[in-house]
GUDRENTOR-712183 format. One line per field, with one value per residue (C-alpha): x, y, z; residue in one letter; residue number from 1. Coordinates in nm, 3 decimals. Each point is the difference from the previous one (the first is absolute). Example, Ala and Ser with C-alpha at 12.3 -4.5 7.8 and 13.67 -1.06 7.14 Angstrom:
GUDRENTOR-712183
c1 <- 1.230	0.137
c2 <- -0.450	0.344
c3 <- 0.780	-0.066
voti <- A	S
lumnu <- 1	2
***
This chain:
GUDRENTOR-712183
c1 <- 0.000	0.129	0.145	-0.116	-0.363	-0.199	-0.118	-0.361	0.067	0.158	-0.302	-0.236	0.206	0.019	-0.371	-0.080	0.213	-0.165	-0.350	0.091	0.058	-0.297	-0.102	0.122	0.340	0.022	-0.084	0.254	0.268	-0.070	0.019	0.338	0.137	-0.105	0.161	0.321	0.006	-0.045	0.322	0.211	0.230	-0.095	-0.363	0.068	0.234	-0.228	-0.197	-0.179	-0.158	-0.199	-0.253	-0.232	-0.369	-0.005	-0.229	-0.165	0.285	0.281	0.174	-0.180	0.224	-0.299	0.005	0.353	-0.124	-0.171	0.281	0.246	-0.208	-0.028	0.378	0.052	0.094	-0.132	-0.218	-0.077	-0.202	0.024	-0.256	-0.040	-0.002	-0.072	-0.085	-0.156	0.314	-0.005	0.243	0.279	0.361	0.082	-0.208	0.285	0.140	0.273	0.280	0.332	0.184	-0.231	0.128	0.085	-0.315	-0.353	-0.130	0.237	-0.014	-0.284	-0.062	-0.023	-0.249	-0.336	-0.183	-0.131	-0.075	0.152	-0.008	0.070	0.042	-0.250	-0.012	-0.290	-0.073	-0.359	-0.082	-0.370	-0.033	0.285	-0.039	-0.204	-0.029	0.245	0.008	0.076	-0.216	0.300	-0.036	0.195	0.026	-0.258	0.113	0.045	0.274	0.337	0.254	0.363	0.284	0.078	0.371	-0.074	-0.142	0.215	-0.166	-0.243	-0.207	-0.040	-0.269	0.048	-0.104	0.341	0.355	0.324	0.304	0.189	-0.264	-0.176	-0.373	-0.282	-0.300	-0.331	0.148	-0.078	0.327	-0.159	0.209	0.318	-0.048	-0.055	0.301	0.226	-0.043	0.039	0.334	-0.091	-0.010	-0.257	-0.144	-0.185	-0.287	-0.131	-0.120	0.265	-0.185	0.086	0.378	0.171	0.363	0.026	-0.241	0.013	0.158	-0.035	0.205	-0.269	-0.048	0.094	0.152	-0.105	0.251	-0.158	-0.280	-0.247	-0.196	-0.173	0.315	0.289	0.164	0.249	0.227	0.161
c2 <- 0.000	0.346	0.156	0.342	-0.105	0.159	-0.190	0.054	-0.147	-0.306	-0.040	0.012	-0.250	-0.247	0.028	-0.078	-0.317	-0.108	0.045	-0.249	-0.275	-0.226	-0.086	-0.356	0.130	0.225	-0.288	-0.232	0.269	0.077	-0.370	-0.026	0.310	-0.117	-0.339	0.166	0.228	-0.291	-0.154	0.306	0.012	0.364	-0.100	-0.302	0.184	0.302	0.016	0.337	0.045	0.294	-0.116	0.208	-0.051	-0.043	0.197	-0.172	0.085	-0.097	-0.332	-0.193	-0.080	-0.026	-0.381	0.028	0.213	-0.282	-0.238	0.236	0.022	-0.379	-0.026	0.219	0.317	0.343	0.133	0.368	0.216	0.374	0.235	0.349	0.308	0.353	0.353	0.261	0.024	-0.257	0.160	-0.209	-0.018	0.364	0.086	-0.109	0.290	-0.186	0.101	0.054	-0.232	-0.296	-0.105	0.128	-0.070	0.144	-0.346	-0.083	0.347	-0.029	-0.368	-0.076	0.279	-0.170	0.311	-0.004	-0.340	-0.338	-0.366	-0.176	-0.378	-0.179	-0.361	-0.213	-0.354	-0.049	0.112	-0.056	0.231	0.252	0.164	0.291	0.183	0.290	0.346	-0.118	-0.312	-0.210	-0.252	0.112	-0.078	0.135	0.260	-0.250	-0.191	0.083	0.198	-0.100	0.237	-0.029	-0.042	-0.325	-0.178	-0.275	-0.023	0.223	-0.103	0.311	0.054	0.243	0.094	-0.089	-0.093	0.008	-0.226	0.247	-0.030	0.327	0.002	0.196	0.043	0.179	0.347	0.098	-0.113	-0.193	-0.314	0.200	0.152	-0.343	-0.153	0.283	-0.125	-0.372	-0.162	-0.357	-0.139	0.143	-0.205	0.143	-0.227	0.016	-0.184	-0.047	0.260	0.261	-0.035	0.257	0.057	0.346	0.232	0.378	0.081	0.287	0.078	-0.124	-0.338	-0.299	-0.316	-0.351	-0.274	-0.273	-0.060	-0.288	-0.086	-0.323	-0.107	0.187	0.064	0.286	0.106	0.341
c3 <- 0.000	-0.089	0.322	-0.122	0.011	0.282	0.304	-0.101	-0.343	0.163	0.228	-0.297	-0.201	0.290	0.079	-0.363	0.021	0.324	-0.140	-0.272	0.260	0.065	0.356	-0.058	-0.115	0.305	0.235	-0.161	0.007	0.365	0.091	-0.174	0.171	0.347	-0.058	-0.114	0.304	0.241	-0.133	0.078	0.307	0.063	0.038	0.217	0.236	0.049	0.324	-0.034	-0.342	-0.135	-0.260	-0.215	-0.074	-0.379	-0.226	-0.294	-0.238	0.241	0.040	0.276	0.299	0.238	0.051	0.143	0.290	0.188	-0.100	0.167	0.317	0.018	-0.041	0.306	-0.183	0.100	-0.282	-0.050	-0.236	-0.077	0.151	-0.140	0.221	-0.118	0.100	-0.225	-0.215	-0.283	-0.239	-0.159	0.118	-0.067	0.308	0.235	0.197	0.188	0.227	-0.181	0.237	-0.063	-0.345	-0.345	-0.200	0.018	0.089	0.282	0.152	0.243	-0.074	0.371	0.059	0.060	-0.116	-0.354	-0.147	-0.074	0.095	0.326	0.041	0.224	0.119	-0.122	0.118	-0.114	-0.353	0.054	0.303	-0.007	-0.342	-0.131	-0.331	0.012	-0.149	-0.354	0.007	0.105	0.282	0.305	0.374	0.242	0.254	0.283	-0.187	0.159	-0.200	-0.047	-0.083	-0.372	0.074	0.186	-0.305	-0.154	-0.338	-0.189	-0.302	-0.211	-0.265	-0.286	-0.351	-0.142	0.101	-0.194	0.014	0.222	0.271	-0.070	0.072	-0.160	0.227	-0.038	0.031	0.360	0.159	0.287	-0.048	-0.058	0.341	0.154	-0.174	0.116	0.357	-0.066	0.090	-0.101	-0.353	-0.241	-0.285	-0.296	-0.108	-0.356	-0.304	-0.267	-0.208	0.265	-0.032	-0.223	-0.089	0.156	0.180	0.030	0.336	0.247	0.315	0.237	-0.174	0.217	-0.148	0.101	0.087	-0.210	-0.249	-0.020	-0.314	-0.105	-0.184	0.164	0.335	-0.031	0.288	-0.046
voti <- X	X	X	X	X	X	X	X	X	X	X	X	X	X	X	X	X	X	X	X	X	X	X	X	X	X	X	X	X	X	X	X	X	X	X	X	X	X	X	X	X	X	X	X	X	X	X	X	X	X	X	X	X	X	X	X	X	X	X	X	X	X	X	X	X	X	X	X	X	X	X	X	X	X	X	X	X	X	X	X	X	X	X	X	X	X	X	X	X	X	X	X	X	X	X	X	X	X	X	X	X	X	X	X	X	X	X	X	X	X	X	X	X	X	X	X	X	X	X	X	X	X	X	X	X	X	X	X	X	X	X	X	X	X	X	X	X	X	X	X	X	X	X	X	X	X	X	X	X	X	X	X	X	X	X	X	X	X	X	X	X	X	X	X	X	X	X	X	X	X	X	X	X	X	X	X	X	X	X	X	X	X	X	X	X	X	X	X	X	X	X	X	X	X	X	X	X	X	X	X	X	X	X	X	X	X	X	X	X	X	X	X	X	X	X	X	X	X
lumnu <- 1	2	3	4	5	6	7	8	9	10	11	12	13	14	15	16	17	18	19	20	21	22	23	24	25	26	27	28	29	30	31	32	33	34	35	36	37	38	39	40	41	42	43	44	45	46	47	48	49	50	51	52	53	54	55	56	57	58	59	60	61	62	63	64	65	66	67	68	69	70	71	72	73	74	75	76	77	78	79	80	81	82	83	84	85	86	87	88	89	90	91	92	93	94	95	96	97	98	99	100	101	102	103	104	105	106	107	108	109	110	111	112	113	114	115	116	117	118	119	120	121	122	123	124	125	126	127	128	129	130	131	132	133	134	135	136	137	138	139	140	141	142	143	144	145	146	147	148	149	150	151	152	153	154	155	156	157	158	159	160	161	162	163	164	165	166	167	168	169	170	171	172	173	174	175	176	177	178	179	180	181	182	183	184	185	186	187	188	189	190	191	192	193	194	195	196	197	198	199	200	201	202	203	204	205	206	207	208	209	210	211	212	213	214	215	216	217	218
***
């Protein structure tokens, strides 16, 4: 993909590819990706895992959640918090000493908006529909510091082979990933992998990428 193409153009191109996948193809691809992940040492050694609740067009990792709980792992999901300010990343007004990018300056300031990680043990009783129609933990689920997570499964619109991620344009996951110290894994259909994505200073790279046919450690 042409690196000079805009992020919005990449999003549109990837969404067109995903719409061409049938539900059966999506299910088969998701099954393959989950099986591939379960064979990876990074997955098997992780004890605190942050999942995501997949949307209809995202690769489905959901069945692994209960598998992880049964295996004795601690399983977490993101929960969104917000105040009246819902502007994208440029809204950060951080302290100069905090870091050297707009994202990382003020990233530990709980004002504004973003995601926190919350423990979930019962998917039938501890979930609600969140702000964007995404399943997320109810308020009583305990929060864990993001820097205590071992492994984070990261959704996205697209990833490239350098570990760059293209999200939905709000920067919520970039803010989350900036605080994570464990391994981060981009999860995507093969159709979502491109040679090179446009990059900005606040973009956070993932450590590995999972697709139905590939496991890439970076």
